[in-house]
Legacy VTK file of the C-alpha trace (Angstrom):
# vtk DataFile Version 3.0
C-alpha trace
ASCII
DATASET POLYDATA
POINTS 463 float
-14.819 27.381 -46.259
-15.138 30.091 -44.167
-13.526 30.489 -40.676
-15.385 30.654 -37.301
-14.706 33.622 -36.655
-16.431 37.010 -37.260
-13.698 39.039 -38.030
-12.831 36.312 -40.858
-16.415 36.193 -41.815
-16.769 40.009 -42.032
-13.551 40.678 -44.368
-14.846 37.768 -46.512
-17.650 39.227 -47.410
-16.255 42.896 -47.370
-13.445 41.464 -49.671
-16.527 39.889 -51.648
-18.806 42.493 -52.422
-16.378 45.332 -52.691
-15.181 43.222 -56.133
-18.658 42.454 -57.407
-19.059 46.012 -57.135
-15.983 47.271 -58.834
-16.799 44.328 -61.571
-20.559 45.910 -61.883
-19.318 49.143 -61.683
-16.962 48.255 -64.943
-20.073 47.064 -66.710
-22.036 50.181 -66.269
-24.688 48.572 -63.679
-25.422 48.528 -60.363
-24.587 46.104 -58.028
-27.370 44.600 -56.008
-25.870 41.830 -54.096
-22.788 39.946 -54.142
-23.749 36.148 -55.737
-22.699 33.142 -53.974
-18.892 32.245 -54.491
-19.146 31.059 -58.236
-22.353 29.845 -57.850
-26.045 31.384 -58.063
-28.920 31.567 -54.638
-31.145 29.013 -54.036
-33.312 31.693 -52.605
-36.664 30.337 -54.015
-35.297 27.639 -55.715
-36.900 25.051 -57.838
-36.066 21.678 -58.482
-37.320 19.879 -61.402
-40.416 17.665 -60.486
-40.378 14.015 -59.365
-43.267 11.804 -60.095
-42.022 9.650 -57.661
-39.264 9.908 -54.802
-36.481 7.954 -53.939
-35.840 8.337 -50.431
-32.944 6.723 -48.417
-32.986 6.519 -44.728
-29.632 6.962 -42.871
-29.883 6.026 -39.309
-32.645 3.626 -38.214
-32.397 3.812 -34.105
-35.194 4.593 -32.787
-35.984 8.091 -34.471
-35.060 6.820 -38.097
-37.428 3.496 -37.372
-40.142 6.187 -37.123
-38.866 8.445 -40.185
-39.098 4.878 -41.784
-42.474 3.916 -40.949
-43.992 7.420 -41.442
-42.319 7.913 -44.920
-43.745 4.609 -45.983
-47.325 6.107 -45.871
-46.240 9.355 -47.487
-47.586 9.248 -51.014
-45.201 9.677 -54.181
-42.418 8.311 -51.557
-40.584 5.428 -51.678
-38.165 4.246 -49.296
-35.574 2.751 -51.498
-32.382 2.304 -49.445
-31.904 2.234 -45.614
-28.548 2.572 -43.941
-26.957 2.431 -40.446
-24.083 1.724 -38.731
-24.964 -1.840 -37.535
-26.472 -4.182 -39.845
-28.664 -5.727 -37.526
-30.379 -2.052 -37.846
-30.507 -1.539 -41.443
-31.862 -4.890 -41.870
-34.528 -4.285 -39.474
-35.655 -1.022 -41.438
-36.072 -3.489 -44.806
-38.299 -5.182 -42.377
-40.269 -2.500 -41.359
-40.606 -1.355 -45.234
-41.493 -5.150 -46.715
-44.331 -5.332 -44.251
-45.408 -1.751 -45.389
-46.174 -3.637 -48.962
-43.346 -2.196 -50.118
-40.436 -3.715 -52.499
-37.446 -4.368 -50.051
-34.954 -1.278 -49.884
-31.136 -1.857 -50.341
-29.561 -1.872 -46.917
-26.274 -0.546 -46.836
-24.177 -1.019 -43.548
-20.896 0.173 -41.308
-19.238 3.448 -41.261
-18.978 4.415 -44.344
-22.553 2.802 -45.777
-24.084 6.392 -45.907
-21.552 6.748 -49.403
-22.096 3.567 -50.627
-25.696 4.413 -50.470
-25.082 8.114 -51.851
-23.355 6.535 -54.522
-26.025 3.722 -55.151
-28.150 5.801 -57.929
-30.737 4.670 -55.636
-31.931 7.733 -53.872
-33.228 11.237 -54.892
-33.634 12.289 -51.349
-31.475 11.398 -47.953
-33.332 11.473 -44.350
-30.504 11.748 -42.064
-31.443 10.336 -38.510
-28.456 9.754 -37.105
-26.303 11.136 -34.163
-25.495 14.555 -34.047
-21.779 14.241 -34.667
-22.347 12.924 -37.775
-24.663 15.331 -39.212
-22.716 17.661 -41.333
-20.350 14.360 -42.629
-23.593 12.776 -44.268
-24.981 15.930 -45.289
-21.863 17.022 -46.955
-21.713 13.899 -48.435
-25.365 13.667 -49.621
-25.138 17.458 -51.114
-22.106 16.371 -53.135
-23.564 13.697 -54.650
-25.984 15.914 -55.777
-28.335 14.265 -53.830
-31.903 16.407 -51.528
-30.779 16.263 -48.455
-33.433 16.322 -45.031
-31.180 16.713 -41.536
-33.145 16.282 -38.575
-32.627 18.675 -35.270
-29.749 20.080 -34.423
-28.390 20.585 -38.154
-24.928 21.208 -37.647
-23.077 22.522 -35.309
-20.417 24.817 -35.934
-20.289 27.773 -38.568
-17.741 26.468 -40.727
-20.213 23.730 -41.516
-22.997 25.752 -41.822
-21.589 27.909 -44.455
-20.098 24.335 -46.178
-23.703 23.202 -46.792
-24.887 26.339 -48.167
-21.839 26.565 -50.468
-22.040 22.837 -51.140
-25.988 23.230 -51.987
-25.557 25.718 -53.973
-22.686 24.250 -56.346
-24.811 21.557 -56.662
-28.503 22.497 -57.327
-30.001 20.809 -54.736
-32.503 21.214 -51.258
-31.055 21.077 -47.578
-33.423 21.611 -45.327
-33.708 21.025 -41.532
-36.343 18.521 -40.009
-37.343 20.941 -37.785
-40.480 19.033 -36.206
-42.061 21.718 -34.453
-42.673 24.220 -37.455
-45.289 21.699 -38.114
-47.304 21.844 -34.761
-50.982 22.602 -35.452
-50.856 25.831 -33.036
-47.522 26.591 -34.310
-48.533 27.052 -37.895
-51.710 28.935 -37.043
-49.202 31.568 -35.073
-47.633 31.704 -38.171
-50.276 32.324 -40.836
-51.712 34.935 -38.061
-48.474 37.047 -37.988
-48.498 36.859 -42.118
-51.787 38.000 -42.129
-50.925 41.034 -40.618
-53.566 40.596 -37.366
-50.907 41.871 -34.883
-49.093 44.463 -36.990
-45.821 45.173 -36.877
-44.019 42.531 -34.671
-41.801 43.862 -32.268
-40.900 40.784 -30.384
-40.876 36.744 -30.218
-40.258 34.508 -27.619
-39.680 30.662 -27.309
-39.026 27.976 -24.526
-38.273 24.532 -24.701
-38.013 22.631 -21.365
-37.724 18.623 -21.997
-37.263 15.754 -19.174
-34.368 13.760 -20.006
-32.632 12.255 -17.497
-33.935 9.460 -16.579
-33.786 8.235 -20.152
-30.765 8.609 -20.832
-29.009 7.540 -17.353
-31.066 3.788 -18.099
-29.663 3.802 -22.007
-26.059 4.068 -20.642
-26.402 1.728 -18.375
-28.451 -0.820 -20.796
-25.993 0.230 -23.922
-22.543 0.964 -21.960
-22.688 4.734 -24.114
-23.509 7.556 -23.956
-26.314 8.369 -26.357
-25.036 11.333 -28.759
-27.125 14.612 -27.881
-26.054 13.854 -24.177
-22.345 12.908 -25.334
-22.539 16.979 -27.056
-22.747 18.527 -23.709
-19.973 17.447 -22.494
-17.235 19.698 -23.617
-20.106 22.694 -25.336
-22.412 24.773 -23.502
-24.562 27.362 -24.537
-28.051 26.643 -26.175
-27.500 23.329 -26.976
-30.766 22.231 -28.766
-31.895 25.916 -30.667
-33.862 24.660 -33.121
-37.170 23.851 -31.505
-37.606 26.883 -29.594
-35.964 29.352 -32.764
-37.241 27.702 -36.202
-41.521 28.698 -35.640
-40.899 32.036 -34.257
-37.637 32.885 -36.806
-40.847 31.775 -39.612
-43.422 33.778 -37.975
-40.930 36.753 -38.087
-39.713 36.222 -41.497
-36.180 35.467 -40.680
-34.288 35.098 -43.791
-37.277 36.948 -45.893
-36.666 40.873 -45.069
-35.169 40.644 -42.339
-32.423 38.850 -40.749
-30.370 37.931 -37.285
-28.033 40.183 -36.139
-26.665 38.933 -33.510
-26.804 37.651 -30.002
-26.349 37.130 -26.125
-26.125 34.078 -24.280
-26.258 33.182 -20.571
-26.552 29.745 -18.284
-26.916 28.650 -15.327
-23.990 26.275 -14.337
-24.445 22.506 -15.157
-24.855 20.303 -12.274
-28.170 18.760 -12.632
-27.388 15.598 -14.692
-24.422 14.568 -12.306
-26.501 15.453 -9.312
-29.699 12.855 -10.932
-26.892 10.364 -11.615
-25.025 10.119 -8.484
-28.805 9.899 -6.692
-29.750 7.363 -9.132
-27.205 4.825 -10.499
-25.015 5.643 -7.325
-21.825 7.980 -6.778
-19.437 4.997 -8.181
-21.789 3.957 -11.388
-19.558 5.055 -14.599
-21.939 7.529 -15.520
-22.223 9.647 -12.379
-18.206 10.304 -12.885
-19.046 12.327 -15.909
-18.690 15.650 -15.924
-20.950 18.293 -18.173
-19.944 21.492 -19.330
-23.279 22.410 -20.811
-25.783 24.682 -19.322
-28.231 23.459 -17.400
-30.356 26.389 -18.535
-29.616 28.830 -21.203
-31.261 31.874 -22.035
-30.157 33.660 -25.708
-31.383 36.808 -26.460
-31.222 38.038 -30.271
-31.982 40.666 -32.419
-32.613 41.671 -36.047
-30.900 43.564 -38.395
-34.508 45.583 -38.510
-34.336 46.082 -34.272
-36.711 43.325 -33.555
-35.773 40.946 -30.650
-36.294 36.955 -29.574
-36.002 35.528 -26.703
-34.895 32.176 -26.703
-35.015 29.404 -23.367
-33.806 25.578 -23.060
-33.040 23.206 -20.662
-33.244 19.389 -21.334
-32.780 18.263 -17.826
-35.918 20.236 -16.332
-38.261 18.371 -13.872
-41.121 19.735 -15.653
-43.668 18.248 -18.041
-42.069 18.433 -21.781
-43.090 22.151 -22.137
-42.646 24.319 -26.102
-44.180 27.368 -25.753
-44.650 30.181 -28.871
-45.382 34.027 -28.081
-45.140 36.772 -30.373
-45.893 40.437 -29.864
-47.332 43.004 -32.077
-48.657 46.364 -32.289
-51.966 45.003 -32.061
-51.607 42.573 -30.007
-49.776 39.122 -28.737
-50.539 35.230 -29.488
-48.477 32.680 -27.345
-48.715 28.904 -27.649
-47.895 26.466 -25.567
-47.368 22.414 -25.953
-47.561 20.633 -22.392
-46.992 16.778 -23.357
-48.426 17.403 -26.589
-51.583 18.981 -25.183
-51.623 22.333 -27.117
-53.268 25.634 -25.860
-53.090 29.424 -27.231
-53.915 32.213 -25.786
-54.821 36.003 -28.577
-55.266 38.858 -27.385
-56.122 41.824 -29.525
-56.739 45.691 -29.030
-59.973 46.084 -31.177
-60.161 50.233 -30.765
-56.595 51.760 -30.788
-55.954 53.344 -27.208
-58.656 50.973 -25.569
-56.255 48.747 -24.268
-55.870 45.015 -23.984
-57.341 43.619 -21.193
-58.203 40.479 -21.986
-57.521 37.161 -23.970
-60.198 36.092 -26.532
-62.421 33.216 -24.898
-64.903 30.851 -26.044
-66.505 31.293 -29.541
-64.281 34.310 -30.153
-61.046 32.312 -29.817
-62.674 29.176 -31.977
-63.033 31.426 -34.937
-59.870 33.474 -34.322
-58.062 29.716 -34.318
-60.117 28.635 -37.367
-59.734 31.509 -39.771
-55.999 31.729 -39.306
-55.856 27.567 -38.862
-52.924 25.312 -41.511
-54.583 24.152 -44.811
-52.533 21.611 -44.351
-53.832 20.310 -40.300
-57.395 21.045 -42.297
-56.718 18.507 -45.148
-54.555 15.680 -43.445
-54.780 16.610 -40.204
-56.597 13.428 -39.052
-54.318 11.158 -40.953
-51.795 12.726 -39.218
-52.777 11.944 -35.958
-53.450 8.425 -36.844
-49.589 8.304 -38.282
-48.683 10.025 -36.210
-45.002 11.028 -34.711
-45.114 13.719 -32.021
-48.946 14.499 -32.699
-48.706 13.944 -36.533
-46.642 16.999 -36.914
-43.372 14.858 -37.939
-45.560 13.277 -40.911
-46.788 16.189 -42.330
-43.150 17.638 -42.117
-43.355 14.674 -44.484
-46.124 15.294 -46.545
-45.010 19.045 -47.060
-41.807 18.437 -48.561
-42.196 15.840 -50.162
-45.301 17.559 -51.861
-43.133 21.014 -52.678
-40.461 18.575 -54.639
-43.209 16.418 -56.716
-44.845 19.396 -58.318
-41.783 21.866 -58.564
-42.511 24.445 -55.427
-39.666 25.963 -53.250
-39.778 24.691 -50.176
-40.849 25.927 -46.915
-37.522 26.368 -44.997
-34.326 26.901 -47.151
-30.673 25.823 -46.902
-30.252 29.513 -45.247
-32.800 28.560 -42.469
-30.933 25.913 -42.085
-27.549 27.406 -41.717
-28.820 30.093 -39.965
-30.397 28.572 -37.401
-27.709 26.018 -36.739
-24.989 28.923 -36.484
-26.865 29.634 -33.000
-25.023 26.552 -30.963
-21.069 27.518 -32.083
-22.293 31.624 -31.458
-24.328 30.951 -28.038
-21.350 29.073 -26.684
-18.746 31.729 -27.808
-21.149 33.913 -25.967
-21.211 32.053 -22.475
-17.157 31.588 -22.575
-17.393 35.517 -23.060
-19.413 36.306 -19.973
-22.265 37.088 -22.473
-20.286 38.967 -25.187
-22.471 40.148 -27.862
-21.708 37.254 -31.258
-22.540 38.694 -34.882
-24.452 36.342 -36.637
-23.185 35.653 -40.172
-25.817 36.375 -42.897
-26.060 33.103 -45.077
-27.990 34.369 -47.592
-25.306 37.309 -48.250
-28.036 40.207 -48.931
-30.460 37.847 -50.810
-33.057 38.710 -47.114
-33.503 41.997 -48.574
-35.445 40.952 -51.573
-37.006 37.678 -50.347
-40.356 38.142 -50.043
-42.383 36.926 -47.174
-43.422 33.288 -46.974
-43.963 30.397 -44.793
-45.998 27.153 -44.285
-49.313 26.670 -45.190
LINES 1 464
463 0 1 2 3 4 5 6 7 8 9 10 11 12 13 14 15 16 17 18 19 20 21 22 23 24 25 26 27 28 29 30 31 32 33 34 35 36 37 38 39 40 41 42 43 44 45 46 47 48 49 50 51 52 53 54 55 56 57 58 59 60 61 62 63 64 65 66 67 68 69 70 71 72 73 74 75 76 77 78 79 80 81 82 83 84 85 86 87 88 89 90 91 92 93 94 95 96 97 98 99 100 101 102 103 104 105 106 107 108 109 110 111 112 113 114 115 116 117 118 119 120 121 122 123 124 125 126 127 128 129 130 131 132 133 134 135 136 137 138 139 140 141 142 143 144 145 146 147 148 149 150 151 152 153 154 155 156 157 158 159 160 161 162 163 164 165 166 167 168 169 170 171 172 173 174 175 176 177 178 179 180 181 182 183 184 185 186 187 188 189 190 191 192 193 194 195 196 197 198 199 200 201 202 203 204 205 206 207 208 209 210 211 212 213 214 215 216 217 218 219 220 221 222 223 224 225 226 227 228 229 230 231 232 233 234 235 236 237 238 239 240 241 242 243 244 245 246 247 248 249 250 251 252 253 254 255 256 257 258 259 260 261 262 263 264 265 266 267 268 269 270 271 272 273 274 275 276 277 278 279 280 281 282 283 284 285 286 287 288 289 290 291 292 293 294 295 296 297 298 299 300 301 302 303 304 305 306 307 308 309 310 311 312 313 314 315 316 317 318 319 320 321 322 323 324 325 326 327 328 329 330 331 332 333 334 335 336 337 338 339 340 341 342 343 344 345 346 347 348 349 350 351 352 353 354 355 356 357 358 359 360 361 362 363 364 365 366 367 368 369 370 371 372 373 374 375 376 377 378 379 380 381 382 383 384 385 386 387 388 389 390 391 392 393 394 395 396 397 398 399 400 401 402 403 404 405 406 407 408 409 410 411 412 413 414 415 416 417 418 419 420 421 422 423 424 425 426 427 428 429 430 431 432 433 434 435 436 437 438 439 440 441 442 443 444 445 446 447 448 449 450 451 452 453 454 455 456 457 458 459 460 461 462
C-alpha cells in the first residue's frame, strides 16, 4: 500500500517504471506505461453483463433510505439486502422494498453486518450510504469480495485509502464508482456535453463552488440524538477542503481529467473556522455541550489546481455559509464561456461565444438563441428520462439518473461514466488540501492513480 507522502509516491512510481522499462528492453520492446502492480488497468473496464443486478444497500439512514426508494424504481435492479448498524433501520429498509412490491430483502445489522452482507452471495453490487469515516473500510471489504462498489460522497478521505481502493478493484476486476450525483445535474451535463463537442475550443480554466447552509440542521440533530453527524464530526480534527467532490467532479469530466490530462498539483487556503462555534453558542447557549466542541476546519476554503497540460481549476466550498444552497460551475475556452448555477435546485445557465475571431464577446446568449444552445447540448439521458427522474426525485432527479445510468452500463456491458481512478483522484484532494493549508498553502503533488494511462485514455463522459 502507498504511503501518503509525495516523496514516497514518487519513489515507488519511479522504481516501478524503471523495472518495467528494463524488462521491456530485455524483451526487445518499448515500454509504454507501467502496469498496475500485478494486475491490469481498469481503464475502459467492462464487466460481464448482468440481466438483473442484485443490490445491497449499506446504511439505511436519511441518504440510504432515499437510495432504497430510488433503486426500487430503477429497471433491472432488485434490492436483495439491506444493512445498518441499527437493526430497526435495517427493518425499515426491508419494509420499503416490500411496499414497493418486491420480495423482502435480507436484513443485516450491527458493526460487522456489512461483512455478512458481502459474504452472503445475495448481491452483485453494494450501494454504500454510511457515515464518512466508514466508507473506506466497507468499500475495501466489498471489493475484496469482488462486488461492484458504489460509494456515496465523499468516497475515501486519504491517499493511502485511495490507493488501496484502486489496487483492490484492479485485483478483483470490479467497478468502484463514487456516487457523485452533481455530475448528473441537467445543466452540468449540458456544460459537459458542450465542452466535449468543442464549442468553446481548447479549454483554459474551470471553476466551481459548493455553498451549503447546514448549521441549524446539524445542531438540531445533535440535540435530538446527542451525537454529532459524521459530516460535522469530520471537521473537528481536519481542515482544508472537507467536501471537495461536488465542486470538482463535473469540472473534471468537462475538462477530460484522467482522459488526456490529469491533475498535477494544488494549493489551498482557508478562512479560520469560527462560524459553527459562534452559531452554536448563540442558538443553543454557551453551556450546551455542542457549543463547547471546537472545529479546526476552514469555514471557507479555496483550492486551486494545475493540470499536467497547463490548465487550471479553482474550487470553493463552505458548509457554514449564510446563503441559499448554491452550486456554480463554469468553464472557459478559447472561443467562449459557459456558466451554470443552481440555487435551491433552480438552475440557470449563461453562455457567451465569440462568433467571429477578433469580434470579442460582448453579451451572453439570450432568448431563443440560448434555448437552442441548451437543447442542442442537452443530455440524451435527460431528454429521455428527465420527467421520470423528477417524479422519482432525489435532488431534483439527478440521484435517480445517476443510479439509472450506472445500472444501465452494468446490465449492457458498458464502461461506467466515472472510474475508480476518478474516485481516487477526487478523494485525494481531501488530504492534499489539508496538507497545503497546514503548510501555509505550499503546493502539493497529486498522485497519478492511472499510472500513466491517462495519456492514452480517450476523452469521454456523460450522455
